[in-house]
Rosetta silent file (secondary structure, phi, psi, omega in degrees, C-alpha in Angstrom):
SEQUENCE: MAHLNQGAAKWHLYELDEREDSLTKIDFSDRGNLRTRLVHFADSNSVHNRFAPEIAKVLDLMSEAEVTVLSAGEIAFRCHGLQFAQARLACQPGTFRNTTEIVFGLGAEERTLDSSNIADFTRLIHSIGEVRHAEGPREHTLWRLHSERWLESLVMKNVAALDERLSRRHTYSQVPAFSASDRAMIDVLTATRDSQLAIVELKADEDIHLPLQGLDYWSRVAWHHSRGEFKKFGYFREAELSAQDPLLFLVAPALHIHPMTDTLLRYISPEIDWTLVAIDERWREELKVIFRKRSRQRDSTANLPLSA
SCORE:     score description
SCORE:     0.000 S_00000001
   1 L     0.000  -30.651  179.824    0.304   -4.258  -22.147 S_00000001
   2 L   -66.086  -18.592 -176.219   -3.478   -4.416  -22.415 S_00000001
   3 L  -112.978   19.763  174.574   -3.675   -1.073  -20.610 S_00000001
   4 E   -91.847  162.635 -176.069   -1.063    0.857  -22.556 S_00000001
   5 L   -76.483  105.935 -177.955   -1.916    3.623  -25.013 S_00000001
   6 L   -69.002  -17.666  178.152   -2.383    1.925  -28.378 S_00000001
   7 L   -85.743  -13.952 -178.463   -2.316    5.309  -30.075 S_00000001
   8 L   -88.745  -30.439 -179.276    1.120    6.186  -28.696 S_00000001
   9 L  -163.994  166.621  177.391    2.944    3.084  -29.940 S_00000001
  10 L  -100.248  132.546 -176.437    2.388   -0.419  -31.273 S_00000001
  11 L  -118.924  135.094  177.423    2.784   -3.250  -28.798 S_00000001
  12 L  -135.193  143.446  178.880    3.278   -6.927  -29.614 S_00000001
  13 E  -125.028  128.834 -179.501    3.732   -9.932  -27.361 S_00000001
  14 E  -124.291  142.937  174.579    5.284  -13.196  -28.566 S_00000001
  15 E  -101.165  129.380 -179.215    5.682  -16.537  -26.858 S_00000001
  16 E   -95.507  121.890  172.423    8.958  -18.338  -27.521 S_00000001
  17 E   -94.670  104.125 -174.309    8.845  -22.126  -27.921 S_00000001
  18 L   -68.415  -29.751  179.724   12.441  -23.085  -27.162 S_00000001
  19 L   -70.612  -44.407 -178.309   12.023  -26.661  -28.389 S_00000001
  20 L   -88.212  -10.248 -177.109   10.604  -25.672  -31.752 S_00000001
  21 L    54.988   48.844 -176.670   12.615  -22.448  -31.916 S_00000001
  22 E  -133.822  158.387  178.352    9.466  -20.614  -32.966 S_00000001
  23 E  -115.109  137.893  177.060    7.528  -17.512  -32.002 S_00000001
  24 E  -124.163  125.881 -179.435    3.748  -17.319  -31.568 S_00000001
  25 E   -71.407  134.067 -177.300    1.982  -13.982  -31.369 S_00000001
  26 E  -107.424  136.334  175.398   -0.157  -13.634  -28.229 S_00000001
  27 L   -88.481  108.817 -178.071   -3.394  -11.658  -28.013 S_00000001
  28 L   -97.656    0.966 -173.113   -3.114   -9.700  -24.762 S_00000001
  29 L   -67.390  -24.964 -178.820   -6.164   -7.494  -25.323 S_00000001
  30 L   -93.831    5.233 -179.654   -8.491   -9.744  -23.287 S_00000001
  31 L    57.104   26.115 -176.989   -6.078   -9.864  -20.313 S_00000001
  32 L   -65.268  -20.007 -179.390   -6.374  -13.637  -20.521 S_00000001
  33 L   -89.838    5.956  179.728   -2.826  -14.093  -19.263 S_00000001
  34 L   -88.961  115.808  176.904   -3.568  -12.295  -15.990 S_00000001
  35 L  -120.127  110.209 -175.781   -3.755  -14.745  -13.088 S_00000001
  36 E  -143.986  152.275  178.136   -4.264  -13.033   -9.776 S_00000001
  37 E  -143.715  150.968  178.285   -6.027  -13.741   -6.512 S_00000001
  38 E   -94.142  165.509  172.292   -6.962  -11.797   -3.409 S_00000001
  39 L  -112.686  139.095 -178.339   -6.490  -12.728    0.227 S_00000001
  40 L   -58.281  139.506  176.380   -9.477  -12.530    2.576 S_00000001
  41 L   -82.838  123.842 -178.626   -9.654   -9.411    4.714 S_00000001
  42 L   -75.151  140.152  178.884   -9.623  -10.381    8.378 S_00000001
  43 L   -67.336  115.614 -173.279  -12.362   -8.915   10.570 S_00000001
  44 H   -61.492  -40.834 -176.504  -10.570   -6.228   12.570 S_00000001
  45 H   -61.983  -46.077 -178.537  -12.873   -6.342   15.605 S_00000001
  46 H   -67.119  -37.362  178.950  -12.451  -10.077   16.212 S_00000001
  47 H   -67.439  -42.312  178.328   -8.674   -9.879   15.712 S_00000001
  48 H   -63.071  -37.999  177.453   -8.384   -6.939   18.119 S_00000001
  49 H   -66.028  -38.915 -179.248  -10.416   -8.869   20.683 S_00000001
  50 H   -62.882  -37.688 -176.232   -8.184  -11.922   20.275 S_00000001
  51 L  -108.105   26.369 -176.650   -5.058   -9.886   20.959 S_00000001
  52 H   -56.129  -45.426  179.500   -6.550   -7.422   23.466 S_00000001
  53 H   -63.577  -39.735  179.779   -3.979   -8.121   26.262 S_00000001
  54 H   -67.390  -40.482  178.255   -1.037   -7.768   23.852 S_00000001
  55 H   -62.841  -43.681 -179.956   -2.440   -4.547   22.382 S_00000001
  56 H   -62.745  -38.818 -178.952   -2.939   -3.100   25.860 S_00000001
  57 H   -64.145  -43.287 -178.605    0.646   -3.995   26.838 S_00000001
  58 H   -71.991  -43.383 -178.778    2.149   -2.228   23.819 S_00000001
  59 H   -66.428  -24.995  176.248   -0.115    0.814   23.982 S_00000001
  60 H   -67.591  -29.838  178.595    0.771    1.227   27.638 S_00000001
  61 H   -89.616  -30.955  179.196    4.396    1.714   26.540 S_00000001
  62 L  -143.983   96.605 -174.166    3.638    3.716   23.363 S_00000001
  63 L   -64.837  -25.736 -178.271    0.172    5.220   23.225 S_00000001
  64 L   -89.358    3.905 -178.455    0.651    6.423   19.615 S_00000001
  65 L   -59.666  141.146  177.697    1.597    2.974   18.279 S_00000001
  66 E   -91.191  128.888  178.907   -0.283    1.884   15.150 S_00000001
  67 E  -103.603  114.732 -174.817   -2.013   -1.493   15.415 S_00000001
  68 E  -117.763  126.685  178.065   -2.274   -3.140   11.989 S_00000001
  69 E   -78.816  121.326  177.961   -4.128   -6.386   11.283 S_00000001
  70 E   -95.131  -36.511  178.560   -1.991   -8.659    9.085 S_00000001
  71 E  -163.330 -176.757  179.557   -4.231  -11.748    9.173 S_00000001
  72 L   -65.013  -20.791 -177.316   -6.725  -13.497   11.435 S_00000001
  73 L  -120.728   21.911 -176.889   -3.832  -14.709   13.561 S_00000001
  74 E  -159.739  136.327  173.598   -1.332  -11.857   13.451 S_00000001
  75 E  -131.011  157.016  179.919   -1.113   -8.123   14.098 S_00000001
  76 E  -118.208  146.281  174.691    1.754   -5.660   13.756 S_00000001
  77 E  -111.677  126.576 -176.126    2.767   -2.755   15.983 S_00000001
  78 E  -135.071  154.060  173.009    4.328    0.204   14.180 S_00000001
  79 E  -119.891  107.761 -174.672    5.496    3.715   14.869 S_00000001
  80 L    48.623   48.687  175.511    4.901    5.892   11.793 S_00000001
  81 L    87.642  -15.237 -179.606    5.183    2.798    9.619 S_00000001
  82 E   -86.040  112.818 -178.023    8.264    1.311   11.335 S_00000001
  83 E   -80.090  125.966 -178.973    7.325   -2.146   12.589 S_00000001
  84 E  -120.570  -10.734  179.845    8.901   -3.000   15.938 S_00000001
  85 E  -160.388  159.924  174.208    6.725   -5.878   17.192 S_00000001
  86 E  -137.994  148.640  169.560    4.095   -8.428   16.235 S_00000001
  87 E  -114.498  134.961 -174.791    1.509  -10.383   18.167 S_00000001
  88 E  -150.344  163.652  174.853    0.627  -13.780   16.736 S_00000001
  89 E   -81.152  142.075  178.970   -0.876  -17.150   17.444 S_00000001
  90 E  -144.227  151.400  179.933    1.568  -19.923   18.364 S_00000001
  91 E   -77.861  135.469  173.673    1.236  -23.566   19.338 S_00000001
  92 L   -72.849  132.595 -179.358    1.736  -24.453   22.979 S_00000001
  93 L   -56.991  130.849  176.705    4.581  -26.987   23.312 S_00000001
  94 L    79.566    4.915  179.416    3.289  -30.527   23.747 S_00000001
  95 L  -135.308  174.366  175.208   -0.346  -29.612   23.013 S_00000001
  96 L  -102.974   12.090 -177.214   -2.624  -28.839   20.090 S_00000001
  97 L   -90.582  150.856  175.380   -3.725  -25.580   21.666 S_00000001
  98 E   -97.501  146.920  172.511   -2.883  -22.115   20.413 S_00000001
  99 E  -131.011  171.118  178.336   -1.573  -19.333   22.556 S_00000001
 100 E  -107.018  148.177  178.596   -0.646  -15.739   21.811 S_00000001
 101 E  -146.125  159.059  175.102    2.856  -14.309   21.883 S_00000001
 102 E  -112.726  130.351  171.199    4.689  -11.076   21.109 S_00000001
 103 E  -113.997  142.834 -175.858    7.855  -11.020   19.025 S_00000001
 104 E  -139.633  162.745  179.982    9.866   -7.816   18.853 S_00000001
 105 L   129.877  166.154  178.778   12.922   -6.337   17.203 S_00000001
 106 L  -107.946  128.852  179.084   13.973   -4.628   13.995 S_00000001
 107 L    65.442 -129.502 -176.002   14.855   -6.733   10.972 S_00000001
 108 L   -79.769   -3.216 -176.594   16.597  -10.005   11.814 S_00000001
 109 L   -86.995   38.045 -175.406   16.866   -9.144   15.513 S_00000001
 110 L   -80.040  132.295  178.458   13.472  -10.676   16.277 S_00000001
 111 E  -135.214  153.205  175.887   12.932  -12.201   19.729 S_00000001
 112 E   -84.713  129.856 -177.118    9.968  -13.652   21.591 S_00000001
 113 L   -71.112  129.831  173.284    8.952  -11.466   24.506 S_00000001
 114 L  -148.632 -174.945 -175.214    9.265  -13.053   27.945 S_00000001
 115 L   -65.023  -22.850 -176.859   10.168  -12.035   31.473 S_00000001
 116 L   -79.615  -19.205 -176.399   13.892  -12.113   30.709 S_00000001
 117 L  -127.048   17.658  179.072   13.813   -9.445   27.985 S_00000001
 118 H   -61.062  -32.300  178.395   10.921   -7.172   28.931 S_00000001
 119 H   -67.406  -38.394  177.539   13.463   -4.444   29.745 S_00000001
 120 H   -64.462  -40.477  178.747   14.943   -4.726   26.218 S_00000001
 121 H   -61.246  -44.643 -179.928   11.438   -4.479   24.765 S_00000001
 122 H   -63.986  -43.646  179.360   10.738   -1.348   26.784 S_00000001
 123 H   -63.836  -39.649  179.163   14.041    0.282   25.766 S_00000001
 124 H   -61.275  -47.135 -178.937   13.391   -0.455   22.091 S_00000001
 125 H   -62.897  -43.735 -179.355    9.962    1.168   22.184 S_00000001
 126 H   -66.598  -38.778 -179.676   11.216    4.225   24.040 S_00000001
 127 H   -66.486  -36.931  177.304   14.197    4.678   21.694 S_00000001
 128 H   -68.736  -44.025 -178.993   11.925    4.553   18.644 S_00000001
 129 H   -63.227  -32.522 -179.550    9.415    6.963   20.183 S_00000001
 130 H   -71.448  -25.420 -173.011   12.128    9.489   21.022 S_00000001
 131 H  -106.714  -40.310 -168.697   13.404    9.618   17.430 S_00000001
 132 L   -88.394   79.250  173.194   10.624    8.720   15.025 S_00000001
 133 L  -152.164  168.356 -170.999    8.529   11.857   14.792 S_00000001
 134 L   -57.651  -34.360 -178.008    8.409   14.809   12.408 S_00000001
 135 L   -93.694    8.526 -176.320   10.846   16.911   14.447 S_00000001
 136 L   -69.086  169.582 -179.773   13.220   14.009   15.107 S_00000001
 137 L   -69.876  114.764 -173.796   16.920   13.920   14.132 S_00000001
 138 L   -63.990  -24.927 -177.855   17.024   13.365   10.362 S_00000001
 139 L   -81.263  -10.243 -176.780   20.448   11.735   10.464 S_00000001
 140 L   -76.113  139.735 -178.360   19.269    9.000   12.839 S_00000001
 141 H   -59.478  -43.163 -177.746   18.733    5.523   11.353 S_00000001
 142 H   -65.632  -26.480  177.393   15.403    5.018   13.096 S_00000001
 143 H   -76.350  -34.421 -173.810   14.121    8.299   11.622 S_00000001
 144 H   -87.599  -20.463 -175.899   15.179    7.400    8.079 S_00000001
 145 L   -62.930  140.475  171.315   14.056    3.764    7.996 S_00000001
 146 L    48.432   55.159 -179.581   11.030    2.796    5.854 S_00000001
 147 H   -62.819  -32.534 -179.799   10.073    6.299    4.754 S_00000001
 148 H   -66.527  -39.234  176.566    7.491    4.897    2.352 S_00000001
 149 H   -66.379  -33.612  177.025    5.699    3.116    5.182 S_00000001
 150 H   -63.101  -47.441  178.180    5.758    6.374    7.146 S_00000001
 151 H   -60.383  -41.357  179.379    4.088    8.150    4.247 S_00000001
 152 H   -60.249  -41.357 -178.779    1.580    5.296    3.974 S_00000001
 153 H   -62.972  -35.953  178.353    0.651    5.625    7.654 S_00000001
 154 H   -71.493  -39.233  178.300   -0.144    9.326    7.153 S_00000001
 155 H   -64.946  -39.274  178.959   -2.209    8.630    4.029 S_00000001
 156 H   -61.670  -34.125 -179.320   -4.184    5.974    5.915 S_00000001
 157 H   -77.265  -28.694 -175.369   -5.077    8.543    8.564 S_00000001
 158 L  -149.634   66.004 -177.840   -6.094   11.240    6.086 S_00000001
 159 H   -65.166  -26.595 -179.790   -6.446    9.924    2.528 S_00000001
 160 H   -66.550  -16.538  177.362   -8.747   12.848    1.670 S_00000001
 161 H   -65.979  -24.418  178.529   -5.722   15.174    1.952 S_00000001
 162 L   -78.370  -36.260 -178.647   -4.558   13.761   -1.400 S_00000001
 163 L  -161.995  130.830 -175.912   -7.864   14.358   -3.159 S_00000001
 164 L   -64.459  -16.204  178.828  -11.181   15.598   -1.862 S_00000001
 165 L   -73.390  -24.352 -174.489  -12.983   12.830   -3.751 S_00000001
 166 E   -78.056  143.448 -177.775  -11.440   10.120   -1.554 S_00000001
 167 L  -108.075  141.758  177.065  -13.282    8.884    1.515 S_00000001
 168 L   -80.258   -9.476 -170.193  -11.734    7.879    4.852 S_00000001
 169 L   -64.515  -43.891 -178.949  -14.566    5.445    5.521 S_00000001
 170 L  -126.435  101.205 -178.846  -13.088    2.430    3.720 S_00000001
 171 L  -137.438  127.919 -177.702   -9.307    2.454    3.459 S_00000001
 172 E  -124.934  139.246  178.454   -7.034   -0.591    3.404 S_00000001
 173 E  -111.900  151.241  176.172   -3.236   -0.701    3.457 S_00000001
 174 E    49.414   54.372  179.445   -0.849   -3.337    2.083 S_00000001
 175 E   -75.933  121.315 -179.288   -3.614   -5.335    0.371 S_00000001
 176 E   -73.553  130.518  174.656   -2.152   -8.671   -0.809 S_00000001
 177 E  -137.075  116.818 -174.725   -2.738   -9.442   -4.497 S_00000001
 178 E   -99.557  137.401  176.248   -1.013  -12.498   -5.954 S_00000001
 179 E  -135.288  111.426 -175.577   -0.199  -12.926   -9.645 S_00000001
 180 L    54.208 -123.116 -179.124    1.458  -16.202  -10.651 S_00000001
 181 L   -92.817    2.420 -176.461    4.583  -16.431   -8.436 S_00000001
 182 E   -93.788  127.393  177.207    4.611  -12.693   -7.679 S_00000001
 183 E  -105.455  106.938 -175.901    3.312  -11.531   -4.320 S_00000001
 184 E  -105.065  151.235  176.597    2.369   -7.881   -4.638 S_00000001
 185 E  -123.052  115.844  177.040    1.184   -5.470   -1.982 S_00000001
 186 E   -76.589  124.928 -173.754   -1.062   -2.605   -3.032 S_00000001
 187 E   -54.501  -61.511 -179.529   -0.045    0.398   -0.903 S_00000001
 188 E  -139.292  128.169  174.586   -3.515    1.799   -0.249 S_00000001
 189 E  -114.641  125.984 -176.745   -6.869    0.623   -1.562 S_00000001
 190 E  -146.680 -164.377  179.171   -9.779    2.958   -0.949 S_00000001
 191 E  -149.655  160.600  177.927  -12.889    4.433   -2.587 S_00000001
 192 E   -81.954  174.576  176.398  -14.360    7.829   -3.384 S_00000001
 193 L   -63.211  -22.474  177.387  -17.347    9.366   -1.662 S_00000001
 194 L   -93.947   12.970  175.916  -19.354    8.008   -4.613 S_00000001
 195 L    67.201   30.569  172.043  -18.007    4.489   -3.909 S_00000001
 196 L   -92.174  129.647 -178.517  -15.696    4.322   -6.914 S_00000001
 197 E   -59.388  149.562  178.625  -12.628    2.184   -6.213 S_00000001
 198 E  -146.374  134.769  175.953   -9.259    3.950   -6.024 S_00000001
 199 E  -106.225  132.031  177.731   -5.679    2.676   -5.875 S_00000001
 200 E  -116.316  113.302  178.219   -3.037    4.861   -4.220 S_00000001
 201 E  -104.246  127.102 -171.874    0.574    4.011   -5.122 S_00000001
 202 E  -113.971  142.125  171.079    3.175    5.772   -2.967 S_00000001
 203 L  -139.305  122.809  178.420    6.849    6.566   -3.433 S_00000001
 204 L   -86.752  -20.439 -179.860    8.800    8.534   -0.838 S_00000001
 205 L  -125.393  166.199 -179.007   11.932    8.610   -3.012 S_00000001
 206 L   -60.093  127.486 -176.809   12.611    9.017   -6.728 S_00000001
 207 L  -150.999  118.261 -178.437   11.521    5.872   -8.575 S_00000001
 208 L   -67.704  -18.846 -175.734   11.124    5.393  -12.330 S_00000001
 209 L   -82.778   -5.308 -174.998    8.747    2.464  -11.725 S_00000001
 210 H   -51.461  -52.923 -176.767    5.977    4.556  -10.143 S_00000001
 211 H   -62.862  -47.395 -174.821    3.668    4.856  -13.223 S_00000001
 212 H   -76.896  -30.118  174.259    3.913    1.253  -14.439 S_00000001
 213 H   -66.551  -41.432  175.437    3.847   -0.265  -10.956 S_00000001
 214 H   -61.862  -39.090  178.488    0.695    1.705  -10.291 S_00000001
 215 H   -65.356  -38.004  177.079   -0.721    0.469  -13.603 S_00000001
 216 H   -59.576  -48.377  179.847    0.090   -3.130  -12.632 S_00000001
 217 H   -66.524  -37.547  177.907   -1.872   -2.781   -9.393 S_00000001
 218 H   -59.278  -43.429 -177.671   -4.681   -0.987  -11.209 S_00000001
 219 H   -63.985  -36.852  179.028   -5.038   -3.910  -13.634 S_00000001
 220 H   -68.996  -44.967  179.721   -5.289   -6.407  -10.774 S_00000001
 221 H   -63.638  -43.236  179.048   -7.865   -4.358   -8.888 S_00000001
 222 H   -61.777  -38.943  179.994   -9.918   -3.787  -12.063 S_00000001
 223 H   -63.224  -47.206  178.935   -9.799   -7.527  -12.810 S_00000001
 224 H   -68.911  -37.490 -179.007  -11.108   -8.495   -9.360 S_00000001
 225 H   -64.728  -39.044  179.862  -13.633   -5.662   -9.340 S_00000001
 226 H   -63.738  -20.162  178.906  -15.130   -6.803  -12.658 S_00000001
 227 L  -102.393    6.068  178.120  -15.815  -10.154  -10.985 S_00000001
 228 L    63.256   33.533 -171.636  -17.314   -8.648   -7.840 S_00000001
 229 H   -87.814  -18.313 -177.497  -14.669  -10.270   -5.663 S_00000001
 230 H   -64.290  -40.945  176.678  -13.933   -7.510   -3.172 S_00000001
 231 H   -63.199  -42.837 -178.398  -17.199   -8.056   -1.355 S_00000001
 232 H   -62.213  -30.831 -176.891  -16.657  -11.819   -1.361 S_00000001
 233 L   -97.278   12.296  171.380  -13.255  -11.398    0.235 S_00000001
 234 L    91.987    7.984  179.379  -14.493   -9.094    2.996 S_00000001
 235 L   -94.831  147.895  174.615  -13.588   -5.653    1.607 S_00000001
 236 L    52.198   46.934 -175.142  -15.987   -2.681    1.482 S_00000001
 237 L   -62.264  -35.568 -175.814  -18.692   -4.634    3.301 S_00000001
 238 L   -98.105    9.190 -178.162  -20.872   -1.610    4.018 S_00000001
 239 L  -116.990  144.815  174.004  -20.417    0.079    0.630 S_00000001
 240 L   -98.695   96.607 -173.047  -22.175   -0.506   -2.674 S_00000001
 241 L   -65.523  140.102  176.635  -19.211   -0.170   -5.019 S_00000001
 242 L   -67.052  149.279  178.344  -19.675    1.660   -8.286 S_00000001
 243 L   -77.586   -7.206 -179.821  -19.350   -0.403  -11.465 S_00000001
 244 L   -63.585  154.843  174.607  -16.923    2.200  -12.862 S_00000001
 245 L   -63.225  153.320 -179.254  -13.279    1.318  -13.380 S_00000001
 246 L   -65.810  157.203  169.774  -10.997    2.223  -10.466 S_00000001
 247 E   -89.398  154.551  178.815   -9.154    5.522  -10.196 S_00000001
 248 E  -124.723  123.783  177.667   -5.360    5.504   -9.973 S_00000001
 249 E  -115.859  125.363  178.415   -3.432    7.941   -7.764 S_00000001
 250 E  -110.681  117.981 -169.248    0.357    8.141   -8.016 S_00000001
 251 E  -121.328  132.145  177.039    1.850    9.990   -5.045 S_00000001
 252 E  -159.247  154.801  173.829    5.393   11.249   -4.459 S_00000001
 253 E   -60.180  142.679 -172.207    7.170   14.297   -2.974 S_00000001
 254 H   -54.887  -39.545 -177.326    7.359   17.057   -5.596 S_00000001
 255 H   -89.278    3.361  178.549   11.164   17.105   -5.798 S_00000001
 256 H  -119.525   23.750  173.018   11.410   13.307   -5.854 S_00000001
 257 L   -86.606  124.904 -176.132    9.312   12.622   -8.956 S_00000001
 258 L   -60.306  139.980 -178.667   11.503   10.858  -11.488 S_00000001
 259 L   -57.817  -25.175 -178.961   12.204   12.957  -14.620 S_00000001
 260 L   -84.834   -5.391 -175.430   10.848   10.151  -16.836 S_00000001
 261 H   -58.248  -45.708 -178.376    7.476   10.028  -15.063 S_00000001
 262 H   -59.771  -40.443  179.017    5.818   12.538  -17.395 S_00000001
 263 H   -66.313  -46.435 -178.200    6.961   10.563  -20.443 S_00000001
 264 H   -63.596  -34.966 -179.553    5.819    7.217  -19.045 S_00000001
 265 H   -62.756  -27.511  179.591    2.390    8.578  -18.151 S_00000001
 266 L   -67.926  -18.204 -177.632    1.740    9.315  -21.843 S_00000001
 267 L   -96.585    3.030  173.359    1.871    5.599  -22.566 S_00000001
 268 E   -82.945  139.828 -178.071   -0.913    4.675  -20.143 S_00000001
 269 L   -52.399  135.307  178.690   -4.242    4.019  -21.849 S_00000001
 270 L   -64.574  -12.111  178.338   -6.405    7.157  -22.046 S_00000001
 271 L   -76.159  -15.146 -178.255   -9.276    5.057  -20.684 S_00000001
 272 L   -93.464  126.242 -178.918   -7.588    4.949  -17.269 S_00000001
 273 L   -88.957   98.261 -179.788   -8.298    7.891  -15.002 S_00000001
 274 E  -112.383  155.969  176.058   -4.995    8.574  -13.250 S_00000001
 275 E  -136.776  124.364  173.091   -3.830   11.475  -11.106 S_00000001
 276 E   -91.261  121.115 -176.775   -0.219   12.287  -10.278 S_00000001
 277 E  -111.533  114.796  176.966   -0.153   13.908   -6.839 S_00000001
 278 E   -97.639  121.022 -177.070    2.968   15.876   -5.872 S_00000001
 279 E  -105.836  162.877  179.118    3.157   16.483   -2.138 S_00000001
 280 L   -62.719  142.890  179.488    5.260   18.864   -0.055 S_00000001
 281 L   -61.781  -23.006  179.068    8.736   17.604    0.829 S_00000001
 282 L   -93.549   43.032 -174.952    7.885   18.201    4.490 S_00000001
 283 L   -65.427  -22.413  177.483    5.117   15.598    4.367 S_00000001
 284 L   -65.728  -28.833  178.627    6.106   14.172    7.763 S_00000001
 285 L   -83.892  -41.295  179.885    4.947   17.453    9.304 S_00000001
 286 L  -157.463  132.755  178.335    1.825   17.866    7.147 S_00000001
 287 L   -81.730   99.340 -173.064    0.407   15.963    4.193 S_00000001
 288 L  -128.850  129.785 -179.114   -0.005   18.842    1.754 S_00000001
 289 E   -82.825  130.039  176.706   -0.518   18.697   -2.028 S_00000001
 290 E   -88.926  -47.936  174.823    1.683   21.017   -4.116 S_00000001
 291 E  -159.028  163.257  176.651    0.138   20.224   -7.502 S_00000001
 292 E  -126.388  147.954  173.358   -1.778   17.549   -9.385 S_00000001
 293 E  -127.888  125.240 -172.362   -1.497   16.342  -12.952 S_00000001
 294 E  -119.324  148.920  177.786   -4.498   14.478  -14.313 S_00000001
 295 L   -70.881  -34.357  179.033   -5.146   12.302  -17.328 S_00000001
 296 L  -112.985  108.948 -171.157   -8.583   13.862  -17.711 S_00000001
 297 L   -59.837  122.595 -177.118   -8.294   17.616  -17.395 S_00000001
 298 L  -127.869  -20.222 -179.955  -10.521   18.791  -14.551 S_00000001
 299 L  -148.005  176.117 -174.305   -8.952   21.894  -13.115 S_00000001
 300 L   -70.321  -15.093 -178.397   -6.492   24.658  -13.868 S_00000001
 301 L   -86.008   -6.303 -172.760   -3.612   22.824  -12.138 S_00000001
 302 L   -64.714  -29.037 -175.772   -3.722   19.892  -14.533 S_00000001
 303 L   -92.959    4.831  179.988   -1.290   21.438  -17.020 S_00000001
 304 L   -63.686  137.634  178.826    1.359   22.376  -14.476 S_00000001
 305 L   -70.739  161.234 -178.194    4.763   20.892  -15.394 S_00000001
 306 L   -64.843  -20.581 -178.401    6.378   18.324  -13.136 S_00000001
 307 L   -87.820    4.701 -177.056    9.024   20.842  -12.134 S_00000001
 308 L   -63.073    0.000    0.000    6.439   23.242  -10.687 S_00000001
């Protein structure tokens, strides 16, 4: 509420005391009710070294597999965003020592890799690789699963395709940000060439929540940035981040932008620099921008309607 357009409507927040049956007006302008915390970013090099044999085993079966660091003790293996295996630390039975193991499977079908199921592991990887690519069979379940993660994987490889201001140098996916009991994952956190923070919120399908969900993540990032916490938690170590507020990018296929998006964007505070990025429906083949709509008019495409 603190980041909504006060000139578009009047917003009030009240706290209900059920015992007293009374209402107390709350001042939300100072964001005092925002409680959020970051999770430390694990050093990728040390994690990759820890799981080097497991990474080599998977890449030998699927050279294009994406290796994603989840924490200091866990990595994920994905094919265009579809996670099919993890490598993690585990306790050796009867000892206090840690060992590494691979678990594989889709959804609830997770199994620990051993000599008895290596053939199943190999078949799973090959079946995913045969289907999950841009020219794959669209009706196949493995092709359709987790389309948003697929889009995220492409953005991570070439975030500058969304906007020339964005830099590939520092880009993080699925950044954990906790607020009270809510565990949120910011799709992509990056920065511009001028080291201004940027949040990229992605939707592969029509979703009315895109603007306000992006605003929620923006508020968390801005809150941590104002306290200089990204450096403390291991993000953007080699960059001197700008003191400016973060940019917000809302990304969706052009024909899958919810009809209410344009209306909802009018209620975001004019102080927030947001950009709605409409991409080509064939984004699996090439990440290509069809049009942009910006809160702060910067080019001739800014006034294009959402139906363009």
